[in-house]
NULUMTOR-382173 format. One line per 8 residues: number of its first residue (from 1); their letters; for each residue x, y, z of C-alpha. Coordinates in steps of 0.05 Angstrom, whole numbers, plus 32768, in hexadecimal, padded with zeros to 4 digits. Example, Ala and Ser with C-alpha at 12.3 -4.5 7.8 and 13.67 -1.06 7.14 Angstrom:
% residues 2
1 = as = 80F6:7FA6:809C; 8111:7FEB:808F
END
This chain:
% residues 293
1 = mnitkrly = 8458:87C7:86A8; 8470:8781:86B7; 84B9:877B:86CD; 84E2:8752:869C; 852C:8746:8695; 853F:877F:86C4; 8584:877C:86E3; 8590:878D:872C
9 = typvlsee = 85D1:8798:8752; 85B3:877A:8791; 8586:873E:87A2; 853C:8743:8791; 8506:8713:87A7; 84DD:86F8:876C; 84C8:86B5:8751; 84ED:86C9:8711
17 = rddyqnst = 852F:86D0:8736; 855C:86A3:8760; 8577:86D7:8792; 8553:86B8:87CE; 8556:8671:87E8; 8510:8662:8804; 84E9:86A3:8809; 84A7:86AE:87E4
25 = fdanvsyk = 8489:86ED:87C7; 8447:86E1:87A4; 8407:8707:8795; 83C5:86FB:8773; 838C:8727:875F; 8341:871B:875C; 8311:874C:873C; 82C6:8759:8736
33 = mngvnslh = 8298:8792:8723; 8286:87C2:875B; 8243:87DB:8742; 8243:87EF:86F9; 827B:8823:86F8; 82B5:8805:871F; 82E2:87C9:871C; 82F4:87B0:8761
41 = lefniemd = 8339:8790:8768; 8352:8769:87A4; 839B:8756:87AB; 83B5:8720:87D9; 83FF:8723:87E6; 842A:86EC:8803; 846F:86FA:881D; 8493:86D0:8852
49 = npdlqsli = 84D9:86EF:8857; 84E4:8709:889F; 8518:873D:888B; 84EC:875D:8856; 84B0:8759:8885; 84D9:877F:88B8; 84E8:87B6:8885; 849E:87BD:8877
57 = gsgraeyv = 848B:87BC:88C0; 84BE:87F2:88D1; 84A5:881F:8898; 84E4:8819:886E; 84C1:87F2:8836; 847A:87E7:881C; 8451:87C0:87EB; 8445:87E6:87AA
65 = ihiecsnt = 8412:87CF:8775; 8418:87ED:8730; 83DB:87E7:8703; 83DD:87FA:86BA; 83AF:87F7:867D; 83D5:8806:863E; 8396:880D:8614; 837F:884A:863C
73 = syrttihs = 83C2:8860:8659; 83A4:8858:869E; 83D6:884F:86D6; 83D0:884D:8721; 83FB:8838:875C; 83E5:881E:879F; 8412:8822:87DD; 8404:87F4:8818
81 = iaeivekd = 8423:87CF:8852; 83E9:879E:8855; 83E9:875C:8830; 83A0:8762:881B; 8394:87A0:87EF; 8354:87B7:87CE; 834A:87EA:8797; 830F:8804:876E
89 = ipigrisg = 831D:881D:8727; 82EB:8843:86FC; 82D9:8812:86C5; 82DA:884B:8692; 8325:8855:869E; 8339:8810:8688; 832D:87E5:864A; 834D:87A4:8634
97 = kievvvli = 838C:8787:8653; 83A1:879B:869A; 83E8:8792:86B1; 83F9:878F:86FB; 843B:8788:8720; 8440:8782:876C; 8481:8799:878C; 84A4:87A6:87CD
105 = isksding = 84C5:87EA:87C9; 84F4:880D:87FA; 84D5:884C:8818; 8518:8868:882D; 8562:885C:8824; 8577:881A:8843; 85C0:8812:8858; 85E2:87D0:8865
113 = lkvkdwvd = 85A8:87A3:8851; 85B3:8759:885F; 8580:8722:8857; 858C:86DC:8875; 8568:86B8:883C; 8594:86D3:8804; 85B8:869D:87DB; 8600:868E:87EB
121 = dyqdiafd = 861B:86C0:87B7; 85FF:86FA:87E1; 860E:86E0:8827; 863A:870E:8851; 862C:8748:8821; 8607:8787:8836; 85E5:87B5:8804; 85D5:87FF:8807
129 = lskgsila = 8593:880C:87E4; 8574:884E:87D1; 852C:8863:87DC; 84FF:8844:87A7; 8528:8804:879D; 8502:87C6:8789; 850A:8790:87BE; 84D8:875E:87A2
137 = ykniptfd = 84A7:8758:8768; 8471:872C:874C; 8455:8733:8705; 840A:8725:8706; 83F1:8702:86C7; 83CE:8733:8699; 8382:8732:869B; 8350:874C:8669
145 = iiknyeel = 8318:8778:8683; 82F2:877B:8641; 82F1:8730:863C; 82DA:8724:8683; 82B0:8761:8694; 8291:8778:8654; 824D:8764:8671; 822F:8798:869F
153 = ssassifk = 8274:87B6:86A9; 825F:87FF:86A9; 8227:882E:869B; 8245:8838:8656; 8245:87EE:8645; 81FC:87DB:8648; 81DF:8820:8659; 81E0:885F:8630
161 = vykritke = 81CA:88A0:8651; 81B2:88D2:861C; 8194:8918:861A; 814B:8922:860B; 813B:8961:85E5; 8104:897E:8610; 80F2:89C5:8623; 80D1:89B2:8664
169 = pkpmevdl = 80E1:897E:869A; 80D1:8938:8684; 80D4:88F4:86A8; 8110:88C8:869A; 8103:8896:8662; 8121:8851:8656; 812A:8836:860F; 8136:87EB:8605
177 = dstqigig = 8135:87EA:85B9; 817F:87F3:85AB; 81C0:87CF:85BA; 81C5:87F4:85FD; 8190:8805:8630; 8182:884F:8623; 8175:887E:865D; 8158:88C0:8645
185 = lglqefet = 815F:88FE:8671; 8143:8943:8667; 8172:897C:8655; 817D:8995:869C; 8182:8950:86B9; 81B3:893A:8683; 81DF:8977:868E; 81E3:8968:86D8
193 = yskfcdki = 81F1:891F:86CB; 8228:8930:8699; 8248:895F:86CC; 8250:8929:8700; 8252:88E6:86DB; 829E:88E7:86D4; 82AA:88F6:871D; 82B7:88B5:8741
201 = qfqpllnt = 829C:88CB:8784; 8257:88D9:8767; 824F:8899:873E; 822B:8871:8774; 81F8:88A9:877B; 81ED:88AF:8730; 81E8:8864:8728; 81B1:8861:875C
209 = mvvfpalv = 818B:889D:8740; 8192:888D:86F6; 81A9:8846:86E7; 8185:8821:871F; 813D:8838:870E; 814B:882A:86C4; 8161:87E3:86D6; 8123:87D9:8700
217 = yvfeelkq = 80FA:87EB:86C2; 8123:87BA:8699; 8114:8781:86C8; 80CA:8794:86C9; 80C8:8790:867E; 80ED:874E:867D; 80BC:8731:86B0; 8082:873B:867F
225 = ddgienne = 8066:86FE:865C; 808E:870A:861C; 80C4:8737:863B; 80FF:8707:8633; 80EA:86F1:85ED; 80E5:873A:85D6; 812A:874D:85F0; 8156:870F:85F2
233 = gkkwfvsl = 8178:871F:85AF; 818E:8765:85C3; 81D6:8772:85D5; 81C6:878F:861A; 819E:8751:862C; 81D7:8723:8616; 8208:874B:8640; 81DB:874A:867C
241 = skayekrg = 81D0:86FF:8674; 821C:86F2:8670; 8228:871C:86AE; 81F7:86F0:86D4; 8216:86B1:86B6; 825A:86C5:86D2; 823A:86C6:8717; 821E:8680:870C
249 = inleeeir = 81D6:8699:8704; 81A6:868F:86CA; 8188:86D3:86B9; 8148:86B7:869A; 813A:868C:86D7; 8145:86C8:8704; 8114:86F2:86DB; 80DE:86BC:86D7
257 = snektsvq = 80E3:86AC:8721; 80B0:86CF:874D; 80DF:86CD:8789; 80FF:8711:877A; 80E0:8753:8765; 80FD:877F:872E; 8118:87AE:8764; 813D:8774:8785
265 = laqeamel = 8159:875B:8743; 8172:87A1:8730; 8194:87AA:8774; 81B7:8767:876F; 81CD:8774:8727; 81ED:87B6:873D; 8208:8799:877E; 81DC:87C1:87AE
273 = pltaalkt = 81E2:8808:8790; 81B9:8828:87C8; 81EC:8812:87FB; 8224:8831:87D3; 81FD:8871:87C7; 81EC:887B:8811; 8235:886E:8824; 824A:88A2:87F1
281 = msdifdtn = 8219:88D5:880D; 8233:88C8:8853; 827C:88D0:883D; 826D:8911:8818; 8246:8931:8851; 8276:891A:8886; 82B0:8938:885F; 828A:897A:8857
289 = eeees = 827A:897E:88A1; 82C2:8971:88B3; 82D9:89A9:8884; 82A6:89DA:88A1; 82BA:89CA:88E8
END
């Protein structure tokens, strides 16, 4: 939803416009995977106009970040008065190109607005703006999630959880002989997993209970004498290797080194899933206790 060729009846701060003399409004975004199911975005906003800063400080304006993925029709909006903003997005909700625009929006009607840094054409003019008016904007260059995060981007990218047809409880099984790492669950376990796997708040718990032990098994197999040779041509291995490469790490060297156990390697690959799971448990129980009291 980038802003292009839009006309305004009042001055707007943007690098694409010449309504201000010296003021700057800029923003950039960095992103990385948060575990296997979430994309973590961090926005850094730079704005040096004292008059607009005063509007934000007094609660009459705010930063608004609009994120959109046209391939999946995913849209979300973040409201903030801080210049550093973080957001986690379920990786399953996005695919392909992501468009982002960062704005300053009025939170209420603003009467008689004057800004000292306006160009000469607007000096000595006051504007009455309605709630929701755009005061500044920055179009963030489009970035491609598939291109940059295809490797280890979600449980559905290199992992496939499937149902085992069993009449009695059976241990979880891990299959390495297909394009994805297969995680087989019994009927009851699969039904429970399916019930909660799309609920964002439970994903850290499910990752730790299901994906993490499977990944430990994967590293154990890869550490065997012929483990890498037997699996290096499979798609899931290539994806895992590329994910490590993006972090500046050689996967084969990590596996062959005796400095880290399979448990340590799996935790690092998933960015400490146990920490996220325990925090999720704490948040859930704390919320329940507050509701009961």
